[in-house]
C-alpha positions in Angstrom: 117.1 -54.4 -6.8 117.7 -54.6 -10.5 114.9 -56.3 -12.5 116.3 -56.0 -16.0 119.6 -57.4 -17.1 119.6 -55.8 -20.5 121.4 -52.5 -21.2 123.0 -52.9 -17.8 125.9 -50.7 -18.8 123.6 -47.8 -19.7 120.5 -48.3 -17.6 119.8 -49.3 -14.0 116.2 -50.7 -13.8 114.8 -51.6 -10.4 111.7 -51.5 -8.2 111.6 -48.9 -5.5 109.1 -48.6 -2.7 107.9 -45.0 -2.4 105.7 -45.0 0.7 103.0 -47.6 0.0 103.5 -47.5 -3.8 106.0 -49.7 -5.7 107.5 -48.0 -8.7 109.5 -49.5 -11.6 112.3 -47.0 -12.1 114.9 -46.7 -14.8 118.0 -44.6 -14.5 120.1 -43.8 -17.5 123.7 -43.4 -16.2 125.4 -40.1 -17.0 127.7 -37.4 -15.6 126.8 -35.8 -12.3 127.8 -32.2 -13.1 124.3 -30.9 -13.3 120.8 -32.0 -12.1 119.5 -35.2 -13.6 116.6 -35.2 -16.0 113.3 -36.5 -14.7 110.9 -37.7 -17.4 107.1 -38.0 -17.2 105.9 -40.4 -20.0 102.8 -40.3 -22.2 99.5 -42.0 -21.3 99.7 -45.8 -21.3 103.5 -45.9 -22.0 106.0 -48.0 -20.1 109.4 -46.4 -19.6 110.8 -48.3 -22.6 109.1 -45.9 -24.9 111.5 -43.2 -23.8 114.6 -45.5 -24.1 115.7 -44.3 -27.6 115.5 -40.6 -26.4 117.3 -41.4 -23.1 120.0 -43.4 -25.0 120.6 -40.4 -27.3 121.4 -38.1 -24.4 125.2 -37.4 -24.4 125.8 -35.4 -21.3 122.8 -36.1 -19.0 121.7 -38.5 -16.3 118.0 -39.3 -16.7 115.4 -40.8 -14.4 112.0 -42.2 -15.4 109.4 -44.4 -13.7 106.3 -46.3 -14.8 103.2 -44.5 -13.5 101.1 -46.6 -11.1 99.0 -49.0 -13.1 101.4 -49.0 -16.1 104.3 -51.4 -16.9 106.0 -52.6 -13.8 104.3 -50.3 -11.3 101.2 -51.9 -9.8 97.9 -50.0 -9.9 97.1 -48.0 -6.7 94.0 -48.8 -4.7 92.2 -45.7 -5.8 92.3 -43.0 -8.5 94.8 -40.1 -8.2 95.3 -36.6 -9.4 98.4 -34.9 -11.0 99.3 -33.5 -7.6 99.6 -37.2 -6.4 102.0 -38.1 -9.2 104.0 -34.9 -8.5 104.3 -35.7 -4.9 105.3 -39.3 -5.7 108.0 -38.1 -8.0 109.3 -35.7 -5.4 109.6 -38.5 -2.9 111.3 -40.7 -5.4 113.9 -38.1 -6.3 114.5 -37.5 -2.6 115.0 -41.2 -1.9 117.5 -41.3 -4.8 119.5 -38.6 -3.0 118.9 -35.9 -5.6 118.0 -32.3 -4.5 117.2 -30.7 -7.9 116.1 -32.0 -11.3 115.4 -30.8 -14.7 112.0 -32.0 -15.9 110.6 -33.3 -19.2 107.0 -34.1 -19.7 105.6 -35.8 -22.8 101.9 -35.4 -23.8 99.9 -36.7 -20.8 103.2 -36.5 -18.9 103.4 -32.8 -19.8 100.6 -32.2 -17.4 102.5 -34.0 -14.6 105.6 -32.0 -15.5 103.7 -28.7 -15.2 102.2 -29.8 -11.9 105.6 -30.8 -10.6 107.2 -27.5 -11.6 104.3 -25.6 -9.9 104.0 -27.8 -6.8 107.7 -28.5 -6.1 109.2 -25.4 -7.8 112.3 -25.3 -5.6 113.3 -28.8 -6.8 112.7 -28.0 -10.5 115.6 -26.1 -12.3 114.4 -26.2 -15.9 111.2 -27.5 -17.6 110.7 -29.1 -21.0 107.2 -29.6 -22.3 106.8 -31.9 -25.3 103.7 -32.3 -27.4 101.5 -31.2 -24.5 98.8 -28.8 -23.5 97.4 -26.9 -20.4 95.0 -29.7 -19.8 91.2 -29.7 -19.9 91.2 -26.1 -21.3 93.0 -26.6 -24.5 92.7 -26.4 -28.3 91.4 -30.0 -28.9 92.4 -32.5 -31.6 89.8 -33.8 -34.0 86.9 -35.7 -32.3 87.8 -38.9 -34.2 91.4 -38.9 -32.9 90.3 -38.2 -29.4 87.8 -41.0 -29.5 90.5 -43.5 -30.5 92.7 -42.1 -27.7 90.0 -42.7 -25.1 90.3 -46.5 -25.3 93.4 -48.7 -24.6 92.5 -50.9 -27.6 95.5 -49.8 -29.6 97.7 -51.3 -26.9 96.0 -54.6 -26.9 95.4 -55.1 -30.7 98.5 -54.6 -32.8 96.5 -54.7 -36.1 94.3 -52.0 -34.8 97.4 -50.0 -33.8 98.8 -50.4 -37.3 95.6 -49.0 -38.8 95.1 -46.0 -36.5 98.7 -44.9 -35.7 99.2 -42.6 -38.7 95.9 -40.9 -38.0 96.5 -40.6 -34.3 100.2 -39.7 -34.2 100.8 -38.1 -37.6 104.3 -37.1 -38.7 106.7 -40.0 -39.1 104.0 -42.6 -38.6 102.4 -41.5 -41.8 105.7 -42.1 -43.7 107.2 -45.1 -41.8 104.5 -47.6 -40.7 107.3 -50.0 -39.5 107.6 -47.7 -36.4 104.3 -49.0 -35.2 105.6 -52.4 -34.0 108.3 -50.8 -31.8 105.7 -48.4 -30.4 103.1 -51.1 -29.7 105.8 -53.1 -27.8 106.6 -50.2 -25.5 103.0 -49.3 -24.9 101.6 -52.7 -24.1 102.0 -52.4 -20.3 98.9 -50.4 -19.3 96.2 -52.3 -17.5 92.6 -51.3 -18.1 92.4 -49.8 -14.6 95.7 -48.1 -14.9 94.7 -46.5 -18.2 91.3 -45.4 -16.7 93.1 -43.8 -13.7 95.4 -41.9 -16.1 92.3 -40.6 -18.0 90.6 -39.7 -14.7 93.7 -37.9 -13.4 93.4 -35.3 -16.1 89.6 -34.9 -15.9 89.0 -31.2 -15.1 92.7 -30.5 -14.5 94.1 -27.3 -16.1 97.3 -25.3 -15.6 96.0 -22.2 -17.2 95.3 -20.2 -14.0 98.9 -20.5 -12.8 101.1 -21.0 -15.9 102.1 -17.4 -15.6 103.6 -18.1 -12.1 106.1 -20.7 -13.3 109.6 -19.4 -12.6 111.6 -22.1 -14.5 113.2 -21.4 -17.8 110.9 -23.5 -20.1 111.4 -25.1 -23.5 108.2 -26.0 -25.4 108.5 -28.5 -28.2 105.6 -29.1 -30.6 105.1 -31.0 -33.8 103.7 -29.2 -36.8 101.6 -32.3 -37.7 100.2 -33.3 -34.3 96.6 -34.6 -34.5 96.3 -35.1 -30.7 97.7 -31.8 -29.4 97.5 -29.2 -32.1 100.3 -26.7 -32.4 98.1 -23.9 -31.1 98.5 -25.3 -27.6 102.3 -24.9 -27.7 101.9 -21.3 -28.9 99.4 -20.6 -26.1 101.7 -22.0 -23.4 104.7 -20.0 -24.8 102.7 -16.8 -24.4 101.7 -17.6 -20.8 104.9 -19.0 -19.3 107.2 -16.0 -18.6 110.7 -17.5 -19.3 109.7 -19.8 -22.2 110.3 -20.3 -25.9 108.7 -22.5 -28.5 110.5 -24.8 -31.0 108.5 -26.5 -33.7 109.5 -29.8 -35.3 108.3 -30.9 -38.7 106.8 -34.1 -37.3 103.8 -35.4 -35.4 102.9 -36.1 -31.8 105.7 -38.6 -31.0 108.8 -37.0 -32.4 110.7 -38.2 -29.4 110.1 -41.7 -30.8 110.6 -40.9 -34.5 113.5 -38.4 -34.1 115.1 -39.2 -30.7 118.6 -38.0 -31.5 117.4 -34.7 -32.8 115.1 -34.2 -29.9 117.8 -35.1 -27.4 120.2 -32.7 -28.9 117.7 -29.8 -28.7 116.9 -30.7 -25.1 120.5 -30.9 -24.0 121.4 -27.6 -25.7 118.6 -26.0 -23.7 119.8 -27.6 -20.4 123.4 -26.4 -21.2 122.4 -22.8 -21.5 
């Protein structure tokens, strides 16, 4: 059932029951000639944060869902692991009648994307990792930035978000503070428990032991000015994933938000190869 009348020509937004979990799902309509693109969003972000990127796709159907506890997806009764989200995504894709997908993961969602590609490798054709890392074993950002990331306050207090966004996200947010309001609106849907579950999901998780086993062609996109996930993490993953390459954008952590058309063009070129 659709739950959003806006953008109805481009997007189908509805709630889908996947087992015992309700998921708010958005599908950006597109041609059916190749697998759809499954997106895993960043921490605390509703699907709307990815809307400009999804809208910029020219030749691709795209599917995204609010993680349990965020946006229109109610919190689950207990904490979960990345393997839980990967399994939930696999069941969703199967219910939607798709057999294979290309996968994009952004920041926190990059961990979910890696887990999905590893856990459901036969369903994942290509993998795109955006501003992300191998998890707990990574080159960390500055302690001050990580401390600000550990609390959902920036989603609840817009003035606080305006103050800290340039320091946290870098890149375009240093040059265009007006981007903050759009960001805050799209990241206001995480409950306290939902945000805590997202943090707990990544506690101790790392893909380093098995990155070398990933079979999918992989595109790694990283921002040169990323205070949260330093560029060294992209370089590390590019060395460990066999069929991978790294592209560096002259921007910060959220270049999918600040430069959606450019990012979409890079991703679609990779998917077309």
